[in-house]
N, C-alpha and C positions, 0 to 999 in steps of 0.2 A: 630225044626230046627235051622240049623248050619247057620248064615246068613253071615256070615266070610268064608264058604267052598263054599257057591254060588258066592258070590263077586271074590273068587280068580280067576277063569276062565277069567271075566271081566276085572279085573285089569290088567292080564296077556297079553290080545288081547289089551287093553290102550294103554299099553308100549310099544308091538309089534309096531302097529299103526306109535306111535311118533317116533320110531328109523325107521321107511321105510320113512317117511315121512321128518325126516332128514338127511334121505341119499338122497332123491329124490335134497331135498335143495342145497345137497352138490354138485352137479354135475352141470359143466358147468358156473360158476361163472365168473363175469369178471368186474374189476372194472377200470376208469379212470381216471389218473392224469394229463390230459392235459387242464384242467381248475381249477386245486386246486387250486394256488396262485393267492390269491386278490389285495394283496399289498405288498412293503418289505420296509425295513428302510434304503435303499438306494437310493440317487437318483443325477441324473448327466447329461451330454449330449456326444454326438460326438459317433462311434463304440465303442464297447464293443465284443469282441469275447466270447464265449461263447463252452463251451465241458459239456457234462455227460459222464462219463465214468464207465460202469457198468462192474467193477472187482471181483463181487461175483462168489468164486470160481466154484461153481456147472455150472454157466453158461460160465466160462471160458474153463473149462474141458471137456462143451457139456453136462453132465447128465442133464442138464434141460434147455430151448430154450432160448433166450432175452427177451420173452414175458411173463416169468414166475414173478406172484407177490408175491405168497403163497398157502396157504394152508386152506381148507375147509374141515373140517371133518363130516363124518356122524356120524350118529345112534351108532356106534359100535369104535368110534373114526377113523376110516379108513381116510385115507388122500386123498383127491382130489385136483388137481391143481388149481389155481385161476389165470387166463389169464388176460392180457390187454384187453381194451373194442376193440380200432382199430386193434388188432392183428399184431400190430408193437411193438418192441422192447420197453419196461416198459423206456431203456433210453431216448426214443424218445419221449415218452409223458411226461414224468418230462422235458426235455429240451424244452418241447413245450410251456409248465406253467410256467418255468422259465424268458422263452423269452418274453412271453407277461406282463409278471409282468414289466421284467425290461422296456420295450417298454413304460408301464404308467408310470413308474417313469421318463421317459425323454431320455434313450439312443436308438442308432441305435444298434439293437445285431446283430452280425454278425457271419459267419460260425468260424470254430476252427483255420482254416491257414491261414483266411483272416487277411487283416494290420489292426491293432487296436493297440493303445496306449496302452488297458490292455486287458488282458485274464482270463476271471470267468473260473474253472472247479471244476465240482462238483463229486469226485471220490466215486465210492456206492462200500464200502467193503461187508457191508450184507445190504441188507431190503429184508424182509421176513414177512406176516402176518400170523397169524394162528388163524383161528376160529373156535369154539365148542360153549360150554358151556360160555367164554369169550371170547374177541378179543383180541389178543396177538401182537405185534410188536416187531422186534428184528431189530436193524438197528446199522451201523457203516458207517458212511460218512464224508467226508473232502472238505472243501471248499478253492480251492487255487486263490489265484490274482498273475498273470505275467504282467511285463513289457512286452513291445514287441522285448524286446530283448531276454525273455524266463528267466528272472531271478525272481526268486520268491519274492513278495513282502509281501504277509501275507498269513495266515491260519489259519483256525477254525475247530476244529474236534469236532465230539460226537459219543455215542455210549450207546447201553444198549439195554434191552428188560424192557417193558409196559405193561400194563393192563389196560382194562377196558371192562365196561358193560358186556352185554352178546352179543356173537357172532351171533344174527339175521341175517339172510340174506339180509332183507330188509335196515337195516342199515350199512351193512359191506361196501358196496362201499366208502359212506359218510365219514365212521370211518378212512379207509385208506386214504382218500383225505386229512382230516383233519390233520393226523398227518403228513404228507409229506411237507404242510403247516407250522404247528408246528416246525416240524425238519429244515427245510433250514430255515426259518427266523430267527430260533435260532442261526445259522450257520451263517445267511446275518447279524445277529446284532451285531457279533465282531467288536469291536475298529476297531483293525488294519486293517479287511476288508473292512471296511468302509472309514477309511482314504485312504486305499489304492485306491481304486475305484473314491471318490471325488479329488484326489488330479491328478489324470489323465490332461495329458496334452491335450489341445483341438487343 
């Protein structure tokens, strides 16, 4: 009896079932960034204007909607869009997270156009996750501090492509939130940014 020949159909069925399962898990995924920041390496008091600008080319062109976060791939590598948990723009969820963290550090966070001695702006040129066998992040962000006249006081930028672990559905949302906390904290830790924020007139 040829055992290999008998097992071959079973192996194929198992592989097909795995592909179908992966495809099902790839559809309808949503990540939440609104509570992703726990603390920041800056502190202060008084009003701080805050804005998050989504400047991703495919958002500006209308190719993707503002709630687009990245991709979850099915068993054949076919991509499905991942969106925000709230259905709101990704930039809004990220602003919520930053505002909460800044509030915990003593600031009174106000709107981007409200009067304030300092304005903090996060500009997102790229932020896209891509999950299948691995969880990959493509990112390009700039954090800037302006005075109340719009003059640039400090700027911190970072970009790259990073990969971690396996792209399992149960962990992807947490991986995305952890990446945002890591990358934003990295930008906020810049000495010129910290100095500009702490030196704000009261």
